[in-house]
PyMOL CGO cylinders between C-alpha atoms (Angstrom):
from pymol import cmd
from pymol.cgo import CYLINDER

trace = [
    CYLINDER, 0.06, 0.30, -0.20, 1.22, 3.26, -0.74, 0.3, 1, 1, 1, 1, 1, 1,
    CYLINDER, 1.22, 3.26, -0.74, 0.11, 7.01, 0.79, 0.3, 1, 1, 1, 1, 1, 1,
    CYLINDER, 0.11, 7.01, 0.79, -0.26, 10.01, -1.40, 0.3, 1, 1, 1, 1, 1, 1,
    CYLINDER, -0.26, 10.01, -1.40, -0.21, 13.64, -0.15, 0.3, 1, 1, 1, 1, 1, 1,
    CYLINDER, -0.21, 13.64, -0.15, -3.51, 14.07, 1.62, 0.3, 1, 1, 1, 1, 1, 1,
    CYLINDER, -3.51, 14.07, 1.62, -5.18, 17.04, 1.73, 0.3, 1, 1, 1, 1, 1, 1,
    CYLINDER, -5.18, 17.04, 1.73, -4.02, 20.49, 1.02, 0.3, 1, 1, 1, 1, 1, 1,
    CYLINDER, -4.02, 20.49, 1.02, -2.42, 22.95, 3.46, 0.3, 1, 1, 1, 1, 1, 1,
    CYLINDER, -2.42, 22.95, 3.46, -5.64, 24.50, 5.31, 0.3, 1, 1, 1, 1, 1, 1,
    CYLINDER, -5.64, 24.50, 5.31, -3.60, 27.16, 6.92, 0.3, 1, 1, 1, 1, 1, 1,
    CYLINDER, -3.60, 27.16, 6.92, -4.82, 30.91, 5.62, 0.3, 1, 1, 1, 1, 1, 1,
    CYLINDER, -4.82, 30.91, 5.62, -2.15, 33.76, 5.28, 0.3, 1, 1, 1, 1, 1, 1,
    CYLINDER, -2.15, 33.76, 5.28, -2.68, 37.48, 4.76, 0.3, 1, 1, 1, 1, 1, 1,
    CYLINDER, -2.68, 37.48, 4.76, -1.21, 40.95, 5.52, 0.3, 1, 1, 1, 1, 1, 1,
    CYLINDER, -1.21, 40.95, 5.52, -3.96, 42.51, 6.65, 0.3, 1, 1, 1, 1, 1, 1,
    CYLINDER, -3.96, 42.51, 6.65, -2.05, 45.95, 6.92, 0.3, 1, 1, 1, 1, 1, 1,
    CYLINDER, -2.05, 45.95, 6.92, 0.84, 47.84, 6.71, 0.3, 1, 1, 1, 1, 1, 1,
    CYLINDER, 0.84, 47.84, 6.71, 1.47, 50.85, 8.83, 0.3, 1, 1, 1, 1, 1, 1,
    CYLINDER, 1.47, 50.85, 8.83, 4.60, 53.42, 9.44, 0.3, 1, 1, 1, 1, 1, 1,
    CYLINDER, 4.60, 53.42, 9.44, 5.18, 50.90, 12.61, 0.3, 1, 1, 1, 1, 1, 1,
    CYLINDER, 5.18, 50.90, 12.61, 5.17, 47.55, 10.85, 0.3, 1, 1, 1, 1, 1, 1,
    CYLINDER, 5.17, 47.55, 10.85, 3.60, 45.29, 9.16, 0.3, 1, 1, 1, 1, 1, 1,
    CYLINDER, 3.60, 45.29, 9.16, 0.32, 42.98, 10.62, 0.3, 1, 1, 1, 1, 1, 1,
    CYLINDER, 0.32, 42.98, 10.62, -0.01, 39.49, 9.41, 0.3, 1, 1, 1, 1, 1, 1,
    CYLINDER, -0.01, 39.49, 9.41, -2.94, 37.08, 9.92, 0.3, 1, 1, 1, 1, 1, 1,
    CYLINDER, -2.94, 37.08, 9.92, -2.55, 33.42, 9.72, 0.3, 1, 1, 1, 1, 1, 1,
    CYLINDER, -2.55, 33.42, 9.72, -4.67, 30.74, 11.30, 0.3, 1, 1, 1, 1, 1, 1,
    CYLINDER, -4.67, 30.74, 11.30, -6.97, 33.46, 12.90, 0.3, 1, 1, 1, 1, 1, 1,
    CYLINDER, -6.97, 33.46, 12.90, -4.17, 34.90, 15.05, 0.3, 1, 1, 1, 1, 1, 1,
    CYLINDER, -4.17, 34.90, 15.05, -2.79, 38.31, 14.03, 0.3, 1, 1, 1, 1, 1, 1,
    CYLINDER, -2.79, 38.31, 14.03, 0.56, 39.06, 14.30, 0.3, 1, 1, 1, 1, 1, 1,
    CYLINDER, 0.56, 39.06, 14.30, 2.79, 42.29, 14.30, 0.3, 1, 1, 1, 1, 1, 1,
    CYLINDER, 2.79, 42.29, 14.30, 6.09, 42.80, 12.76, 0.3, 1, 1, 1, 1, 1, 1,
    CYLINDER, 6.09, 42.80, 12.76, 7.61, 45.81, 13.49, 0.3, 1, 1, 1, 1, 1, 1,
    CYLINDER, 7.61, 45.81, 13.49, 9.75, 47.93, 11.10, 0.3, 1, 1, 1, 1, 1, 1,
    CYLINDER, 9.75, 47.93, 11.10, 12.09, 48.79, 14.54, 0.3, 1, 1, 1, 1, 1, 1,
    CYLINDER, 12.09, 48.79, 14.54, 12.98, 45.60, 15.16, 0.3, 1, 1, 1, 1, 1, 1,
    CYLINDER, 12.98, 45.60, 15.16, 13.29, 44.12, 11.54, 0.3, 1, 1, 1, 1, 1, 1,
    CYLINDER, 13.29, 44.12, 11.54, 14.56, 46.95, 9.56, 0.3, 1, 1, 1, 1, 1, 1,
    CYLINDER, 14.56, 46.95, 9.56, 15.00, 45.54, 6.33, 0.3, 1, 1, 1, 1, 1, 1,
    CYLINDER, 15.00, 45.54, 6.33, 11.70, 45.23, 5.48, 0.3, 1, 1, 1, 1, 1, 1,
    CYLINDER, 11.70, 45.23, 5.48, 11.40, 48.74, 5.84, 0.3, 1, 1, 1, 1, 1, 1,
    CYLINDER, 11.40, 48.74, 5.84, 13.23, 48.95, 2.79, 0.3, 1, 1, 1, 1, 1, 1,
    CYLINDER, 13.23, 48.95, 2.79, 11.12, 46.97, 0.50, 0.3, 1, 1, 1, 1, 1, 1,
    CYLINDER, 11.12, 46.97, 0.50, 8.22, 48.67, -1.63, 0.3, 1, 1, 1, 1, 1, 1,
    CYLINDER, 8.22, 48.67, -1.63, 4.64, 47.79, -0.69, 0.3, 1, 1, 1, 1, 1, 1,
    CYLINDER, 4.64, 47.79, -0.69, 4.29, 45.43, -3.20, 0.3, 1, 1, 1, 1, 1, 1,
    CYLINDER, 4.29, 45.43, -3.20, 7.31, 43.30, -2.50, 0.3, 1, 1, 1, 1, 1, 1,
    CYLINDER, 7.31, 43.30, -2.50, 6.05, 43.08, 1.65, 0.3, 1, 1, 1, 1, 1, 1,
    CYLINDER, 6.05, 43.08, 1.65, 2.90, 42.17, 0.01, 0.3, 1, 1, 1, 1, 1, 1,
    CYLINDER, 2.90, 42.17, 0.01, 4.75, 38.67, -1.19, 0.3, 1, 1, 1, 1, 1, 1,
    CYLINDER, 4.75, 38.67, -1.19, 5.44, 37.14, 2.20, 0.3, 1, 1, 1, 1, 1, 1,
    CYLINDER, 5.44, 37.14, 2.20, 5.44, 33.17, 1.69, 0.3, 1, 1, 1, 1, 1, 1,
    CYLINDER, 5.44, 33.17, 1.69, 4.68, 31.40, 4.71, 0.3, 1, 1, 1, 1, 1, 1,
    CYLINDER, 4.68, 31.40, 4.71, 5.70, 27.38, 4.89, 0.3, 1, 1, 1, 1, 1, 1,
    CYLINDER, 5.70, 27.38, 4.89, 4.14, 26.34, 8.12, 0.3, 1, 1, 1, 1, 1, 1,
    CYLINDER, 4.14, 26.34, 8.12, 4.56, 25.84, 10.28, 0.3, 1, 1, 1, 1, 1, 1,
    CYLINDER, 4.56, 25.84, 10.28, 5.64, 28.96, 11.43, 0.3, 1, 1, 1, 1, 1, 1,
    CYLINDER, 5.64, 28.96, 11.43, 8.18, 30.60, 8.96, 0.3, 1, 1, 1, 1, 1, 1,
    CYLINDER, 8.18, 30.60, 8.96, 8.01, 33.73, 6.76, 0.3, 1, 1, 1, 1, 1, 1,
    CYLINDER, 8.01, 33.73, 6.76, 9.92, 34.61, 3.91, 0.3, 1, 1, 1, 1, 1, 1,
    CYLINDER, 9.92, 34.61, 3.91, 10.64, 37.56, 1.96, 0.3, 1, 1, 1, 1, 1, 1,
    CYLINDER, 10.64, 37.56, 1.96, 12.73, 36.29, -1.29, 0.3, 1, 1, 1, 1, 1, 1,
    CYLINDER, 12.73, 36.29, -1.29, 13.64, 39.12, -2.51, 0.3, 1, 1, 1, 1, 1, 1,
    CYLINDER, 13.64, 39.12, -2.51, 15.08, 40.70, 0.45, 0.3, 1, 1, 1, 1, 1, 1,
    CYLINDER, 15.08, 40.70, 0.45, 16.31, 37.29, 1.87, 0.3, 1, 1, 1, 1, 1, 1,
    CYLINDER, 16.31, 37.29, 1.87, 14.44, 37.86, 5.27, 0.3, 1, 1, 1, 1, 1, 1,
    CYLINDER, 14.44, 37.86, 5.27, 13.57, 35.06, 7.49, 0.3, 1, 1, 1, 1, 1, 1,
    CYLINDER, 13.57, 35.06, 7.49, 11.04, 35.26, 10.88, 0.3, 1, 1, 1, 1, 1, 1,
    CYLINDER, 11.04, 35.26, 10.88, 9.54, 32.45, 12.14, 0.3, 1, 1, 1, 1, 1, 1,
    CYLINDER, 9.54, 32.45, 12.14, 6.36, 33.16, 14.36, 0.3, 1, 1, 1, 1, 1, 1,
    CYLINDER, 6.36, 33.16, 14.36, 7.76, 32.13, 17.67, 0.3, 1, 1, 1, 1, 1, 1,
    CYLINDER, 7.76, 32.13, 17.67, 10.22, 35.17, 17.67, 0.3, 1, 1, 1, 1, 1, 1,
    CYLINDER, 10.22, 35.17, 17.67, 6.73, 37.22, 17.18, 0.3, 1, 1, 1, 1, 1, 1,
    CYLINDER, 6.73, 37.22, 17.18, 4.98, 35.31, 19.56, 0.3, 1, 1, 1, 1, 1, 1,
    CYLINDER, 4.98, 35.31, 19.56, 7.82, 35.49, 22.24, 0.3, 1, 1, 1, 1, 1, 1,
    CYLINDER, 7.82, 35.49, 22.24, 10.25, 38.53, 21.17, 0.3, 1, 1, 1, 1, 1, 1,
    CYLINDER, 10.25, 38.53, 21.17, 11.89, 38.31, 24.66, 0.3, 1, 1, 1, 1, 1, 1,
    CYLINDER, 11.89, 38.31, 24.66, 13.03, 34.61, 24.45, 0.3, 1, 1, 1, 1, 1, 1,
    CYLINDER, 13.03, 34.61, 24.45, 15.15, 35.97, 20.68, 0.3, 1, 1, 1, 1, 1, 1,
    CYLINDER, 15.15, 35.97, 20.68, 17.14, 38.94, 21.48, 0.3, 1, 1, 1, 1, 1, 1,
    CYLINDER, 17.14, 38.94, 21.48, 17.69, 40.61, 17.99, 0.3, 1, 1, 1, 1, 1, 1,
    CYLINDER, 17.69, 40.61, 17.99, 21.28, 41.85, 16.74, 0.3, 1, 1, 1, 1, 1, 1,
    CYLINDER, 21.28, 41.85, 16.74, 20.96, 43.75, 14.03, 0.3, 1, 1, 1, 1, 1, 1,
    CYLINDER, 20.96, 43.75, 14.03, 24.07, 44.26, 12.13, 0.3, 1, 1, 1, 1, 1, 1,
    CYLINDER, 24.07, 44.26, 12.13, 24.14, 45.54, 8.91, 0.3, 1, 1, 1, 1, 1, 1,
]
cmd.load_cgo(trace, "trace")
């Protein structure tokens, strides 16, 4: 007996807002905020590139053009992931 891929990804995600302070993204009925002060490289992207985020379940956000990766755990519990940004 062989098993095939069953079903499709049921997690929905979408950017719900982009403000001067950051990005709001809704993933499977939970909203996350990505502040530009913590992720300044995102602020450098044009709006159309910000909207091209890819989500790889269970918790990986990726902006291909800027090569930016963010895990949802880092947004949920930022105190566990101190940021040390160097350009």
